[in-house]
C-alpha positions as CSV (number, residue, x, y, z in Angstrom):
1,M,-62.6,6.7,60.9
2,D,-65.3,4.6,59.2
3,A,-64.8,3.5,55.8
4,T,-67.6,2.3,53.0
5,V,-65.8,0.5,50.2
6,T,-68.3,-0.1,46.8
7,Q,-67.0,-2.3,44.5
8,Y,-68.0,-1.4,41.0
9,V,-70.2,-3.7,38.9
10,G,-68.9,-5.8,35.8
11,V,-65.0,-5.3,36.2
12,P,-62.5,-8.0,37.2
13,R,-62.0,-9.0,40.6
14,F,-58.6,-9.6,42.7
15,E,-57.1,-11.5,45.5
16,P,-56.3,-8.8,48.4
17,V,-52.7,-7.4,48.5
18,E,-50.7,-6.3,51.4
19,P,-51.6,-2.5,51.7
20,A,-48.0,-1.4,52.1
21,K,-48.0,-2.2,48.2
22,V,-50.7,0.3,47.5
23,Q,-49.7,3.8,46.3
24,V,-51.7,6.7,47.1
25,L,-51.7,8.7,44.2
26,R,-52.3,12.5,44.2
27,A,-54.4,11.9,40.6
28,E,-55.3,9.4,37.9
29,P,-52.5,8.0,36.3
30,M,-52.0,8.1,32.7
31,Q,-51.1,4.4,32.3
32,P,-53.6,1.9,31.4
33,H,-55.3,0.5,34.7
34,D,-59.0,-0.8,35.9
35,R,-61.0,1.0,38.3
36,L,-62.0,-1.2,41.1
37,G,-63.8,0.5,43.6
38,E,-64.5,3.3,45.8
39,I,-64.0,3.9,49.2
40,L,-65.2,6.6,51.0
41,L,-63.9,8.1,54.8
42,E,-65.6,9.5,57.1
43,I,-63.0,11.3,59.8
44,S,-63.7,12.9,62.6
45,L,-62.2,16.7,63.0
46,D,-61.9,16.1,66.6
47,P,-59.4,15.4,67.1
48,A,-58.2,15.1,63.1
49,P,-55.9,12.2,62.6
50,P,-52.7,12.1,61.0
51,I,-52.8,12.8,57.6
52,E,-50.3,9.1,57.6
53,D,-53.4,7.3,59.4
54,V,-55.8,8.5,56.6
55,E,-53.6,7.1,53.7
56,Q,-53.3,3.9,55.8
57,R,-56.8,3.5,55.9
58,L,-56.7,4.1,52.4
59,R,-54.3,1.7,51.2
60,E,-55.9,-1.1,54.0
61,E,-59.3,-0.7,52.2
62,A,-58.1,-0.9,48.6
63,A,-55.9,-3.9,49.6
64,K,-58.8,-6.3,50.1
65,L,-60.1,-5.0,46.5
66,G,-56.8,-6.2,44.8
67,A,-55.9,-2.4,44.1
68,S,-52.2,-1.3,43.4
69,A,-53.0,2.5,43.9
70,V,-55.7,4.5,45.2
71,F,-56.2,8.1,44.1
72,V,-58.4,10.4,45.8
73,V,-61.3,12.5,43.8
74,R,-63.4,14.3,46.7
75,D,-61.5,15.3,49.9
76,L,-64.5,17.7,51.6
77,V,-64.7,19.1,55.0
78,V,-67.7,19.6,57.0
79,P,-67.2,22.5,58.9
80,Y,-66.5,21.6,62.7
81,T,-67.8,18.2,62.1
82,S,-66.3,15.7,59.7
83,R,-64.4,14.9,56.8
84,K,-65.5,13.2,53.8
85,L,-62.6,11.6,51.7
86,I,-63.5,9.7,48.6
87,G,-60.9,7.8,47.0
88,V,-60.7,5.0,43.6
89,A,-59.1,2.0,44.1
90,I,-57.3,0.8,41.0
91,R,-55.1,-1.9,39.6
92,N,-52.7,-1.1,36.7
93,R,-52.8,-3.1,33.8
94,P,-49.7,-5.4,33.0
């Protein structure tokens, strides 16, 4: 599983956090937050990893940006080859 992280320009920078503190959300939350960047995961389908491993990788990459959560904006399966998943790392505002 390969990851590419793109940190957004002009957004606040934060110290990394522990991956266990990063939530994986189904949708963008309603509470105020800052979008920190995007995480692209390229996942092999042969064999496909457990979803827990995919979520853990999202947590690890988002944690490097200092995120409090990550939500998936795109989940695309390329038949017989791979799965491409894009998540947006966010940091909740106080």
